[in-house]
C-alpha positions in Angstrom: -14.8 66.2 21.9 -11.5 65.4 20.2 -11.0 62.4 22.5 -14.5 61.1 21.8 -14.0 61.5 18.0 -10.6 59.8 18.2 -12.1 56.8 20.1 -14.8 56.5 17.5 -12.3 56.6 14.7 -10.2 53.9 16.4 -13.2 51.7 16.8 -14.2 52.0 13.1 -10.7 51.5 12.0 -10.4 48.4 14.1 -13.6 47.0 12.7 -12.4 47.6 9.1 -9.2 45.7 9.9 -11.2 42.8 11.5 -13.7 42.8 8.6 -10.8 41.9 6.3 -9.8 39.0 8.4 -11.5 35.7 7.6 -14.0 34.6 10.2 -15.4 38.1 11.0 -17.2 39.3 7.9 -19.7 37.2 5.9 -23.4 37.2 5.3 -25.8 35.7 7.9 -27.8 32.9 6.3 -29.6 31.1 9.1 -28.8 28.6 11.8 -27.3 25.1 12.1 -27.6 22.8 15.1 -24.4 22.3 17.1 -24.4 19.0 19.1 -21.6 20.4 21.3 -23.8 23.3 22.6 -27.1 21.5 22.2 -28.7 24.4 20.3 -29.0 26.1 16.9 -26.1 28.4 16.2 -25.8 31.2 13.6 -24.4 30.5 10.1 -22.4 33.0 8.1 -21.6 32.4 4.4 -17.9 32.7 4.1 -17.3 30.9 0.8 -16.3 33.9 -1.1 -13.7 34.8 1.6 -12.5 31.2 1.7 -11.8 31.2 -2.0 -10.3 34.6 -1.9 -7.7 33.4 0.7 -6.5 30.7 -1.7 -3.1 31.6 -3.0 -2.0 31.1 -6.6 0.4 28.3 -5.4 -2.6 26.6 -3.7 -4.7 26.8 -6.9 -1.8 25.3 -8.8 -1.6 22.5 -6.2 -5.2 21.6 -6.8 -4.6 21.4 -10.5 -1.6 19.1 -9.9 -3.5 16.9 -7.4 -6.2 16.5 -10.0 -3.7 14.3 -11.9 -2.9 12.1 -8.9 -3.7 8.4 -8.7 -6.5 9.0 -6.2 -8.4 11.2 -8.8 -7.7 8.7 -11.6 -9.1 5.9 -9.5 -12.1 8.1 -8.6 -12.8 8.5 -12.3 -12.3 4.8 -12.9 -14.8 4.0 -10.2 -17.3 6.5 -11.6 -17.1 4.7 -15.0 -17.1 1.1 -13.6 -19.3 1.5 -10.6 -18.6 -0.2 -7.3 -17.6 -3.8 -7.7 -19.1 -5.6 -4.8 -17.4 -8.6 -3.3 -18.5 -12.1 -4.4 -20.1 -14.4 -1.9 -17.7 -17.0 -0.4 -20.1 -19.9 -0.9 -20.0 -23.2 0.9 -17.8 -25.2 -1.5 -14.1 -25.7 -1.4 -11.6 -25.7 -4.3 -12.2 -22.2 -5.6 -9.1 -20.2 -6.6 -8.7 -16.8 -5.0 -6.0 -14.4 -6.2 -4.4 -11.7 -4.0 -6.6 -8.6 -4.0 -9.9 -10.4 -4.6 -12.7 -9.8 -2.2 -15.4 -12.1 -0.7 -18.3 -11.8 1.6 -18.4 -14.5 4.3 -20.8 -14.6 7.2 -21.9 -11.0 6.6 -18.3 -9.6 6.6 -16.0 -8.6 3.7 -12.5 -9.9 3.4 -9.7 -9.2 0.9 -7.3 -11.9 -0.1 -3.7 -11.2 0.9 -2.2 -14.5 -0.3 -3.2 -16.6 -3.3 -5.0 -19.7 -2.2 -7.3 -22.5 -3.1 -10.2 -22.4 -0.7 -10.5 -25.1 2.0 -11.9 -25.2 5.5 -8.5 -24.5 6.9 -7.9 -21.2 5.1 -11.4 -19.8 5.0 -11.9 -16.2 6.4 -11.0 -15.0 9.0 -7.7 -16.9 8.6 -5.2 -13.9 8.8 -2.6 -15.7 6.7 -4.9 -15.5 3.6 -7.5 -12.8 4.4 -7.7 -9.2 5.7 -11.0 -7.8 7.0 -12.4 -4.8 4.9 -15.4 -2.5 5.4 -18.6 -4.2 4.2 -19.4 -3.2 0.6 -16.8 -0.5 0.8 -15.6 1.4 -2.2 -12.5 2.7 -0.3 -9.4 2.9 -2.3 -6.7 1.9 -1.8 -6.6 1.3 1.9 -8.4 2.9 4.8 -8.7 2.7 8.6 -11.7 3.9 10.6 -15.4 3.9 10.2 -17.2 2.7 7.1 -21.0 2.9 6.6 -23.0 -0.2 5.7 -25.5 0.0 2.9 -28.0 1.5 3.5 -26.5 3.4 6.3 -29.4 5.6 7.6 -33.2 5.7 7.3 -33.3 9.3 6.2 -32.1 11.0 3.1 -33.7 14.5 3.0 -30.8 15.9 5.0 -27.7 14.3 6.7 -25.1 16.3 8.7 -21.9 14.7 10.0 -20.2 16.5 12.9 -16.7 15.7 14.1 -13.5 17.0 15.5 -10.6 16.2 13.1 -7.1 16.0 14.6 -4.6 18.2 12.8 -0.9 19.1 13.2 -0.7 22.7 12.0 2.9 23.4 13.1 4.7 20.3 12.1 4.8 17.5 9.6 2.7 14.5 10.5 5.3 12.0 9.2 8.1 10.4 11.2 11.2 8.7 9.9 10.9 5.9 12.4 12.5 3.2 10.4 15.4 5.3 9.0 14.1 4.9 5.4 13.3 8.5 4.8 9.9 10.2 4.4 7.4 8.9 1.8 6.5 10.8 -1.4 2.8 10.1 -0.9 -0.3 11.2 0.9 -2.2 10.4 4.1 -5.8 11.8 4.3 -8.2 12.2 7.2 -11.6 12.3 5.4 -15.3 11.5 5.8 -18.4 11.4 3.7 -21.8 12.2 5.0 -24.1 9.7 3.3 -24.2 9.9 -0.5 -22.4 7.3 -2.5 -19.4 8.9 -4.2 -20.7 8.6 -7.8 -23.9 10.4 -6.7 -22.4 13.4 -5.3 -20.7 12.8 -1.9 -18.6 15.5 -0.3 -15.3 15.2 1.5 -13.6 17.6 3.8 -10.1 16.3 4.2 -7.0 16.9 6.3 -4.2 16.3 3.8 -0.6 15.4 4.7 2.3 14.7 2.2 5.4 12.8 3.2 8.1 15.2 2.0 5.8 18.3 1.7 6.2 19.6 5.2 3.1 20.8 7.1 -0.3 19.6 6.1 -3.4 21.3 4.7 -7.2 20.9 4.4 -9.1 20.4 1.2 -12.6 20.1 -0.2 -13.1 17.2 -2.6 -16.6 17.3 -4.2 -17.8 14.1 -6.0 -20.8 16.1 -7.4 -18.4 18.1 -9.7 -18.9 16.3 -13.1 -19.0 16.9 -16.8 -22.3 15.8 -18.3 -22.7 12.2 -19.3 -22.0 11.3 -22.9 -23.6 8.7 -25.2 -23.4 7.6 -28.8 -26.7 7.3 -30.6 -27.9 6.8 -34.2 -30.9 9.0 -34.8 -31.2 7.6 -38.3 -28.5 9.8 -40.0 -25.4 8.0 -38.7 -24.1 7.6 -35.1 -23.6 10.9 -33.3 -22.3 11.8 -29.8 -24.5 13.6 -27.3 -23.9 15.2 -23.9 -26.6 15.2 -21.2 -27.9 18.6 -20.3 -30.7 17.5 -17.9 -30.3 14.6 -15.5 -32.7 11.8 -16.2 -33.3 8.1 -16.4 -33.1 7.0 -20.1 -36.3 6.0 -21.9 -37.7 6.1 -25.5 -39.3 9.5 -24.6 -36.0 11.3 -23.8 -33.5 9.6 -26.0 -31.1 11.7 -28.2 -31.5 14.0 -30.0 -34.2 15.3 -27.6 -33.0 18.8 -27.0 -34.5 19.0 -23.5 -32.1 16.3 -22.4 -29.2 16.3 -24.9 -26.9 18.5 -27.0 -24.9 17.2 -29.8 -21.1 17.4 -29.5 -18.0 16.2 -31.5 -18.4 12.6 -32.5 -16.5 10.2 -30.1 -16.1 6.9 -31.9 -14.9 5.1 -28.8 -17.7 6.4 -26.6 -20.4 4.3 -24.9 -23.7 3.8 -26.7 -27.0 5.1 -25.3 -28.7 2.5 -23.2 -32.3 2.6 -22.0 -32.9 2.8 -18.2 -29.4 4.2 -17.6 -29.1 7.2 -15.3 -27.5 10.1 -17.2 -26.3 13.2 -15.4 -26.0 16.8 -16.5 -23.0 19.2 -16.1 -22.3 20.1 -12.5 -19.4 22.6 -12.2 -18.2 23.5 -8.8 -18.0 27.0 -7.3 -14.2 27.3 -7.8 -14.5 29.6 -10.8 -10.8 29.2 -11.7 -11.1 25.4 -12.0 -14.8 24.5 -12.0 -14.5 20.9 -13.2 -11.8 19.8 -10.8 -13.2 17.8 -7.9 -10.4 19.2 -5.7 -12.3 22.5 -5.2 -10.6 24.2 -2.3 -7.4 24.0 -0.2 -5.6 25.9 2.5 -2.3 25.2 4.3 -2.9 24.4 8.0 -0.1 26.8 8.9 -1.9 29.8 7.3 -3.5 32.5 9.5 -6.8 31.6 7.9 -7.2 28.8 10.4 -6.7 31.0 13.5 -10.4 31.0 14.5 -11.0 27.4 13.5 -8.3 25.3 15.3 -8.8 24.5 18.9 -6.8 22.7 21.6 -8.5 20.1 23.8 -7.7 17.0 25.7 -8.9 13.8 24.0 -10.5 10.9 25.9 -7.0 9.5 26.4 -5.9 12.6 28.2 -3.6 13.7 25.4 -3.7 17.3 24.2 -4.7 17.6 20.6 -5.3 20.3 18.1 -8.4 19.9 16.0 -10.9 21.4 13.6 -14.6 21.1 14.4 -16.6 20.9 11.2 -20.0 19.8 9.8 -20.4 18.1 6.4 -24.0 18.4 5.0 -25.9 16.7 2.3 -29.3 18.3 1.7 -32.2 17.6 -0.5 -32.9 21.2 -1.6 -35.8 20.4 -4.0 -37.5 17.1 -4.7 -38.5 15.9 -8.2 -36.9 14.3 -11.2 -34.1 15.3 -11.2 -33.6 16.3 -7.5 -31.7 19.4 -6.5 -29.1 18.5 -3.8 -26.7 20.6 -1.8 -23.2 19.9 -0.5 -21.9 22.2 2.2 -19.0 22.4 4.6 -19.2 24.4 7.9 -16.3 25.3 10.2 -16.9 26.1 13.8 -15.5 29.6 14.5 -14.2 29.4 18.1 -13.6 33.1 18.3 -17.2 34.1 17.4 -19.2 31.0 18.4 -20.8 30.5 15.1 -20.7 28.3 12.0 -18.8 29.6 9.0 -20.1 28.1 5.7 -16.9 27.9 3.6 -18.2 25.7 0.8 -21.6 25.2 -0.8 -22.5 23.5 -4.1 -26.0 22.9 -5.5 -26.3 20.3 -8.2 -28.9 18.0 -9.8 -29.1 14.2 -9.8 -31.8 11.7 -10.8 -32.3 8.8 -8.4 -29.2 9.3 -6.2 -28.0 6.2 -4.4 -27.9 6.9 -0.7 -26.0 3.8 0.4 -22.9 3.1 2.3 -19.5 4.5 1.7 -17.1 5.7 4.4 -17.4 7.7 7.6 -14.5 9.3 9.4 -11.4 7.4 8.1 -7.7 7.7 7.5 -6.9 7.0 3.9 -3.5 6.1 2.7 -1.4 3.9 0.3 -0.2 1.1 2.5 3.2 -0.5 2.2 3.8 -2.6 -0.9 5.0 -6.3 -0.9 6.0 -8.2 -4.0 7.6 -11.6 -4.9 11.1 -11.2 -6.1 12.6 -13.1 -9.0 14.0 -15.5 -6.4 10.4 -16.3 -5.2 11.0 -14.6 -1.8 8.9 -11.7 -0.4 10.2 -8.2 -0.6 8.9 -5.0 1.2 9.2 -1.6 -0.4 11.4 0.8 1.6 11.2 3.8 -0.7 8.3 5.1 -2.7 9.0 4.8 -6.4 7.6 4.0 -9.9 9.0 0.6 -10.8 11.2 -0.2 -13.8 13.5 -3.0 -14.8 16.3 -1.5 -12.7 14.3 -1.5 -9.5 13.0 -5.1 -9.7 14.0 -7.3 -6.9 16.4 -9.0 -7.3 17.3 -8.8 -10.9 17.4 -4.9 -11.2 20.7 -3.1 -10.8 19.3 -0.7 -8.1 16.7 -3.0 -6.5 18.3 -2.8 -3.0 17.6 1.0 -2.9 13.9 0.3 -3.0 13.3 -3.1 -1.5 14.3 -5.2 1.4 13.7 -9.0 1.8 11.1 -9.5 4.5 9.0 -12.5 5.3 6.8 -10.8 7.9 4.0 -10.0 5.5 1.0 -11.1 7.7 -1.9 -8.7 7.2 -0.6 -7.3 3.9 -1.2 -8.2 0.3 1.8 -9.8 -1.6 1.6 -9.5 -5.4 3.7 -10.3 -8.4 6.1 -7.4 -9.3 5.0 -5.2 -12.3 6.8 -2.6 -14.3 5.4 1.0 -14.3 3.6 0.5 -11.0 3.8 2.9 -8.0 5.0 1.1 -5.0 4.9 2.5 -1.4 7.0 2.3 1.7 5.7 2.0 5.3 4.2 5.2 6.7 5.0 6.3 10.3 2.9 9.1 11.5 1.9 11.2 14.5 -1.5 10.5 15.9 -4.4 11.2 13.5 -8.1 10.6 14.1 -11.4 12.0 15.2 -13.4 12.9 18.3 -17.1 13.4 19.1 -18.3 12.1 15.6 -22.1 12.3 15.4 -24.6 12.1 12.5 -28.0 13.8 12.4 -30.6 13.2 9.7 -34.1 14.1 8.7 -36.6 12.4 6.4 -40.3 12.5 5.6 -41.2 10.6 8.8 -39.2 12.6 11.2 -35.6 13.1 12.4 -33.0 11.4 14.4 -29.4 11.5 15.6 -26.9 8.8 16.3 -23.7 7.9 18.0 -23.4 5.5 15.2 -23.8 1.8 16.1 -22.6 -1.3 14.4 -26.0 -1.6 12.9 -25.0 1.2 10.6 -21.2 0.9 10.5 -18.2 -1.4 10.4 -14.7 -0.8 11.8 -11.5 -1.2 9.6 -8.5 -1.7 11.8 -5.3 0.4 11.5 -2.4 -0.5 9.3 -0.4 -3.3 11.0 2.5 -0.9 11.6 0.3 1.7 13.4 -0.9 1.7 17.0 -4.6 2.2 17.9 -4.1 4.6 20.9 -7.8 4.9 21.8 -11.2 4.1 20.5 -14.8 4.7 21.5 -16.7 2.8 18.8 -18.3 5.1 16.2 -17.4 8.2 18.2 -13.7 8.8 18.8 -10.4 7.2 17.8 -6.8 8.0 17.4 -4.0 6.0 15.6 -0.5 6.3 14.4 3.0 5.8 15.9 3.5 8.7 18.2 1.3 11.0 20.4 3.7 13.9 20.0 2.4 17.1 18.5 
């Protein structure tokens, strides 16, 4: 009797210990298809546990990252909208400045050297132009798969599945050129389908040059503060905040209390404009920082990842560690506005199930479901400038520029720049003060495997090993090697296949 009671106690105690380990507890919520097994697999809601496992240091990291250039540029794009490239046209004599973009023969190119257009320097002349993803809003540079607009026929539900390569035990950066490690980021990230300003969701592998081992984060474009507009209801101009997403008309203009609430007057704000899409507040589930688009993070070295990181041989025969995840965009309720859902699922290799670590319901009117990016590697590529002597200089150390760092008049310029004429494939610009300039990044292999997209719409469903009908390929940085690529399915790039 004693022995049986003792065994029962041991079993219960063991379960209690396991139940406090992420990946074991959670609430069963249904099923999600798994292309790897070919069948529906159970889903357990693990978001509360995922947020519980965030340390105070990681929460602070999210707050700090909210201030980074990437987030500032995200805000800028939300305000400005995507600026599509201009058509190349058939005439010559047009002036193109470095950084400008054109569409030519159905492809997009970015100018990398100022020029006056002529038949001899028209795209794809690599001296003057660099191919870019068609109609891409990628910033500042990216390599990998970008979606064309419109990418898919369905919109009710889209799920992107992929293995994302990770390096949980080591830094991804290499000091290959002897110039030290960069003070900047490299991301492995992908969107499902929604345009960023209409609520796209990213699950990212994040790697910082001098920050040691990497992490994973959730960046949710649907996290927003309600739109604001200035309007004169007859008693002087006031500022209003949207409280219900809608398309502006005379029937819902401020001060209509169904759609607007009055806030402190903003004299520099944008005036109310009919037919504009205005959006309501959409806080994220991170209760400690609900309006930060960086909603969640976890170091890849943390024990949290034990059930979620697997080892497999990629198509090139190289052993890789990877996270298998699903990124979902779901139309939860139709109408005006729509209720949409962003969700991230991690495959639990220990328990053979999906763990739902992030879910966010939000409302949008007339969301745009066009092209943005699929599985990409995002990074700030090396900077090139013209020196005061008119020659080309390559940045060799990340820095914010000042008069003392300007090549070649600054007292310390040689610490940050090296004279280099081999700028083919990169953009050369005039030097500016107060600008962040970046050195070359050398990395261990990053990439993806078995990327697939499934969708449903009113007329049925489909799945795709994405073809060039839906996507375009943006080549690696010129100082990286493309180790392997199965178009729209698997690729790996970097400078070393070492773990």
